[in-house]
C-alpha positions as CSV (number, residue, x, y, z in Angstrom):
1,M,0.0,0.0,0.0
2,T,1.2,3.5,-0.8
3,V,2.3,5.5,2.2
4,I,2.3,9.3,2.3
5,P,3.9,10.3,5.7
6,T,2.9,13.5,7.3
7,P,2.4,14.8,10.9
8,V,-1.3,13.8,10.6
9,T,-0.6,10.2,9.4
10,R,2.0,9.8,12.2
11,L,-0.5,11.1,14.8
12,L,-3.4,8.9,13.7
13,G,-1.4,5.8,12.6
14,I,-2.8,5.9,9.1
15,D,-1.0,5.4,5.8
16,L,-2.6,8.2,3.8
17,P,-3.5,11.8,4.8
18,I,-7.0,11.3,3.6
19,V,-9.9,11.8,6.1
20,Q,-13.5,11.1,5.2
21,A,-15.7,13.7,6.8
22,G,-18.3,12.7,9.3
23,M,-21.5,13.4,7.4
24,S,-24.9,13.0,8.9
25,W,-26.9,10.2,7.3
26,A,-24.1,9.6,4.8
27,S,-21.6,8.1,7.2
28,S,-23.9,7.4,10.2
29,C,-23.1,3.8,9.5
30,S,-20.1,1.5,9.3
31,A,-20.0,0.8,5.5
32,L,-18.4,4.0,4.3
33,P,-16.0,4.5,7.3
34,L,-14.8,0.9,7.1
35,A,-14.1,1.2,3.3
36,V,-12.0,4.3,3.8
37,S,-10.0,3.0,6.8
38,R,-9.3,-0.3,5.0
39,A,-8.0,1.7,2.0
40,G,-5.5,3.5,4.3
41,G,-7.3,6.7,5.1
42,L,-9.3,7.6,8.2
43,G,-13.0,6.6,8.0
44,V,-15.3,8.6,10.3
45,V,-18.6,7.6,11.8
46,A,-21.1,10.5,12.0
47,A,-22.6,10.2,15.5
48,G,-24.7,13.4,15.1
49,P,-28.1,12.0,14.2
50,M,-27.6,8.5,15.7
51,R,-29.6,7.0,18.5
52,P,-27.3,5.5,21.2
53,A,-28.3,1.9,20.4
54,D,-27.6,2.4,16.7
55,L,-24.3,4.1,17.4
56,A,-23.3,1.3,19.8
57,R,-24.0,-1.3,17.1
58,T,-22.1,0.7,14.5
59,L,-19.1,1.1,16.8
60,D,-19.1,-2.7,17.3
61,E,-19.1,-3.2,13.6
62,M,-16.2,-0.8,13.2
63,A,-14.1,-2.5,15.8
64,A,-14.9,-6.0,14.3
65,G,-14.4,-4.8,10.7
66,T,-10.9,-3.5,10.7
67,D,-7.7,-3.3,12.7
68,R,-7.0,0.1,11.1
69,P,-7.6,3.4,12.9
70,W,-11.1,5.0,12.5
71,A,-12.9,7.9,14.1
72,V,-16.2,9.1,15.4
73,N,-17.4,12.7,14.8
74,L,-19.4,14.1,17.6
75,P,-21.2,17.5,17.4
76,L,-21.2,18.6,21.0
77,Y,-24.5,20.5,20.6
78,R,-26.5,17.4,19.7
79,A,-29.3,16.3,22.0
80,G,-28.1,13.7,24.5
81,A,-24.4,14.5,23.9
82,D,-23.5,13.6,27.5
83,E,-25.0,10.1,27.0
84,V,-23.1,9.7,23.7
85,I,-19.8,10.7,25.4
86,E,-20.3,8.0,28.0
87,L,-21.0,5.5,25.3
88,L,-17.9,6.5,23.4
89,L,-15.7,6.3,26.5
90,E,-16.9,2.7,27.0
91,R,-16.1,1.8,23.4
92,R,-12.8,3.8,23.2
93,P,-12.7,4.7,19.5
94,P,-9.2,5.2,18.2
95,V,-9.9,8.8,17.2
96,L,-12.6,11.4,18.2
97,I,-13.3,14.4,16.0
98,A,-15.4,16.9,18.1
99,S,-17.2,20.0,16.8
100,Q,-19.6,22.7,17.8
101,G,-18.3,23.2,21.4
102,G,-15.3,23.6,23.6
103,P,-12.7,20.8,24.0
104,R,-12.3,21.0,27.8
105,R,-15.7,19.4,28.1
106,Y,-14.4,16.0,26.9
107,L,-10.7,16.1,26.2
108,R,-9.0,14.7,29.2
109,R,-11.4,11.8,29.7
110,F,-10.9,10.6,26.1
111,Q,-7.1,11.0,26.2
112,D,-7.0,9.1,29.4
113,V,-8.6,6.0,27.7
114,G,-6.2,6.3,24.7
115,T,-8.3,8.1,22.2
116,T,-6.6,10.7,19.9
117,C,-8.6,13.9,19.9
118,L,-9.0,16.3,17.0
119,H,-11.1,19.4,17.3
120,V,-12.9,21.3,14.5
121,V,-12.1,25.0,14.4
122,A,-13.0,27.9,12.1
123,G,-10.2,30.4,12.8
124,A,-6.8,31.0,14.3
125,E,-8.1,32.2,17.6
126,H,-10.2,29.1,18.2
127,A,-7.2,27.0,17.1
128,R,-4.9,28.5,19.7
129,K,-7.6,28.0,22.4
130,A,-8.0,24.4,21.4
131,V,-4.3,23.8,21.4
132,D,-3.9,25.5,24.8
133,A,-6.6,23.1,26.0
134,G,-4.5,20.2,24.9
135,V,-6.0,18.8,21.7
136,D,-3.9,16.4,19.7
137,G,-4.7,17.9,16.4
138,L,-7.2,20.2,14.5
139,V,-9.6,20.1,11.6
140,V,-9.8,23.5,9.9
141,V,-13.0,24.0,7.9
142,G,-13.1,26.7,5.2
143,A,-16.0,28.5,3.5
144,E,-16.2,26.2,0.6
145,A,-17.3,23.3,2.8
146,G,-20.8,21.8,2.7
147,G,-22.9,21.6,5.8
148,H,-21.7,24.2,8.3
149,P,-19.0,26.6,6.9
150,P,-17.2,29.0,9.2
151,P,-19.2,32.1,10.3
152,A,-16.6,34.5,8.9
153,M,-16.7,32.6,5.5
154,V,-12.9,32.7,5.1
155,T,-11.7,30.4,2.3
156,T,-9.9,27.2,3.1
157,Q,-6.6,28.3,1.5
158,V,-6.4,31.5,3.7
159,L,-7.8,29.9,6.8
160,V,-5.5,26.9,6.8
161,R,-2.5,29.1,6.2
162,A,-3.5,31.3,9.1
163,V,-4.0,28.4,11.5
164,V,-0.8,26.5,10.7
165,T,1.1,29.8,11.2
166,A,-0.6,30.4,14.5
167,V,-0.1,26.8,15.8
168,P,2.9,25.5,13.8
169,D,3.6,22.4,16.0
170,T,0.0,21.0,15.8
171,P,-1.1,18.6,13.1
172,V,-3.8,20.1,11.0
173,V,-6.4,18.5,8.7
174,A,-7.7,20.9,6.0
175,S,-11.3,20.8,5.0
176,G,-13.5,22.6,2.4
177,G,-13.4,22.6,-1.3
178,I,-11.1,19.6,-1.6
179,A,-12.2,16.8,-4.0
180,D,-9.0,15.3,-5.5
181,G,-5.3,14.6,-5.2
182,A,-4.4,18.1,-6.5
183,G,-6.4,19.6,-3.7
184,L,-4.6,17.3,-1.2
185,A,-1.2,18.4,-2.6
186,A,-2.3,22.1,-2.2
187,M,-3.2,21.6,1.4
188,L,0.0,19.9,2.2
189,A,1.9,22.7,0.5
190,L,0.0,25.2,2.8
191,G,1.3,23.3,5.8
192,A,-1.5,21.0,6.6
193,G,-0.8,17.4,7.3
194,G,-3.9,16.0,5.7
195,A,-7.2,16.8,3.9
196,Q,-10.8,16.0,4.8
197,F,-13.0,15.0,2.0
198,G,-16.8,15.4,2.5
199,T,-18.7,15.9,-0.7
200,R,-16.3,13.6,-2.6
201,F,-17.4,10.7,-0.3
202,L,-21.0,11.7,-0.5
203,A,-20.7,10.5,-4.1
204,S,-19.5,7.1,-3.1
205,E,-21.4,3.8,-3.4
206,E,-21.2,3.2,0.4
207,A,-22.6,6.6,1.4
208,T,-26.1,5.9,2.9
209,V,-27.9,8.8,1.2
210,H,-30.7,8.6,-1.3
211,P,-29.7,8.1,-5.0
212,D,-31.3,11.4,-5.9
213,Y,-29.1,13.2,-3.4
214,K,-26.0,11.7,-5.0
215,A,-27.4,12.6,-8.5
216,A,-27.9,16.2,-7.3
217,V,-24.2,16.3,-6.2
218,L,-23.1,15.0,-9.6
219,A,-25.3,17.5,-11.5
220,A,-24.1,20.6,-9.5
221,G,-21.5,23.0,-10.8
222,V,-19.0,24.8,-8.7
223,D,-21.3,27.8,-8.5
224,D,-24.5,25.8,-7.7
225,T,-24.4,25.9,-3.9
226,R,-25.8,28.6,-1.7
227,T,-25.2,29.7,1.9
228,V,-28.5,30.3,3.8
229,G,-29.6,30.4,7.4
230,H,-27.8,33.6,8.4
231,G,-28.4,34.3,12.0
232,L,-29.8,30.7,12.4
233,G,-26.7,28.6,11.8
234,V,-25.4,29.0,8.3
235,I,-25.3,26.0,6.0
236,R,-24.1,25.5,2.5
237,A,-26.4,23.5,0.3
238,I,-27.1,22.8,-3.4
239,A,-29.4,25.4,-4.9
240,N,-33.1,24.3,-4.9
241,G,-36.5,25.4,-3.8
242,F,-35.5,25.5,-0.2
243,T,-32.4,27.7,-0.7
244,A,-34.5,30.0,-3.1
245,R,-37.1,30.5,-0.4
246,M,-34.5,31.3,2.2
247,T,-32.6,33.6,0.0
248,T,-35.8,35.6,-0.8
249,L,-36.5,35.9,3.0
250,E,-33.0,36.9,3.8
251,T,-32.7,39.5,1.1
252,S,-36.0,41.0,2.0
253,A,-35.0,41.3,5.6
254,A,-37.9,39.1,6.8
255,D,-38.4,38.8,10.5
256,L,-36.1,36.3,12.2
257,D,-39.0,34.1,13.4
258,V,-40.3,33.9,9.9
259,R,-36.9,32.9,8.6
260,R,-36.5,30.4,11.4
261,K,-39.8,28.7,10.6
262,A,-38.9,28.3,6.9
263,F,-35.4,27.1,7.8
264,Q,-36.6,24.5,10.2
265,A,-39.4,23.3,7.9
266,S,-36.8,21.7,5.6
267,T,-34.3,19.1,6.9
268,L,-31.2,17.3,5.8
269,K,-33.0,14.1,6.6
270,D,-35.7,14.9,4.0
271,A,-33.1,15.1,1.3
272,A,-30.6,12.4,2.5
273,L,-33.0,9.6,3.4
274,H,-36.2,10.4,1.5
275,G,-34.7,11.9,-1.6
276,D,-36.5,15.3,-1.4
277,V,-33.8,17.3,-3.3
278,T,-36.2,20.1,-4.1
279,G,-37.5,21.0,-0.7
280,G,-34.9,19.4,1.6
281,K,-31.5,20.6,2.6
282,V,-29.1,19.1,0.1
283,E,-25.9,20.0,2.0
284,A,-22.8,19.8,-0.1
285,G,-19.7,21.8,-0.8
286,Q,-18.5,23.8,-3.8
287,S,-16.3,20.8,-4.7
288,A,-19.5,19.1,-6.0
289,G,-18.6,20.8,-9.3
290,L,-15.4,18.8,-9.4
291,I,-17.0,15.4,-9.0
292,D,-17.9,13.4,-12.0
293,A,-18.9,9.9,-10.8
294,V,-20.2,7.8,-7.9
295,L,-17.5,5.3,-7.1
296,P,-16.6,2.8,-4.5
297,A,-14.9,4.5,-1.6
298,A,-11.7,2.5,-1.9
299,R,-11.5,3.6,-5.6
300,I,-12.0,7.2,-4.6
301,V,-9.0,6.8,-2.2
302,E,-6.9,5.2,-5.0
303,R,-7.8,8.1,-7.4
304,I,-6.9,10.7,-4.8
305,V,-3.5,9.0,-4.3
306,A,-2.8,8.8,-8.0
307,E,-3.8,12.4,-8.6
308,Y,-1.7,13.5,-5.7
309,A,1.3,11.7,-7.3
310,D,0.7,13.5,-10.6
311,A,0.4,16.9,-8.9
312,R,3.6,16.3,-7.0
313,E,5.4,15.3,-10.1
314,R,4.3,18.5,-11.8
315,L,5.6,20.5,-8.9
316,L,8.8,18.6,-8.5
317,P,9.8,17.1,-11.9
318,P,12.7,14.6,-11.9
319,A,16.1,16.3,-12.3
320,T,17.5,15.9,-15.8
């Protein structure tokens, strides 16, 4: 198997600096994370929407399915987060990726049971605070990302460079707008030790979202996503009836309660599980416009590695 050594691969014990994003409904299962971890990257179970019993079963499947490192993504704001934390402490996942909250709430307890802890940040100040708290590494999410981009909407290229400059001794995983090996090479050139791929793995055979959701990702161009929900928790989603309604309400300065009602009336679950790609929240990043096929996750990893090698050769051609 190809090995691309970086500070992130050394920290996590993986062969490739390729992290599959924890995506609600798409990786709230074992199939996709197992496929990525077996291929040499880091597969991530999305615990956000999962009931404890379902999560426990999935964790058991992960532990039985591979001896390679894998991770759980936990949004700390989710209902029942404390119960999920206790469950995870019992199961001791190799890696925890936590988001939407402060690291002091969980950090020492997980490190004490041997779990490596990465924390998701959206700026250099938050990165410094997380490092001061003792996190093992960071995931830095830029504005191009699907789902929840950073509030200040700073692009991945600028944000990653700012963070690695602020905390140069901390392994960093870059996320947002990365869909191929050239993107991975770019992030490593900026000083990150790995890249997180979300939308690229949405368009995988193992992702547990509706076929119409995957089709919407393939059909989207790089300019076909919108950010909506300002003042409510901004998301990036593929343009559809939902984003059009929200954009109209936001540009007309509609009352916050009116906007909240419209925002909450549509859900990611409607799109991901039921295939409502017109009225649901089809969360995806700008990198959807760079994706041309639904492939097995292992094949996606192989392609990223091959594309990375090509990009590296273009940057560092053999001496003549």
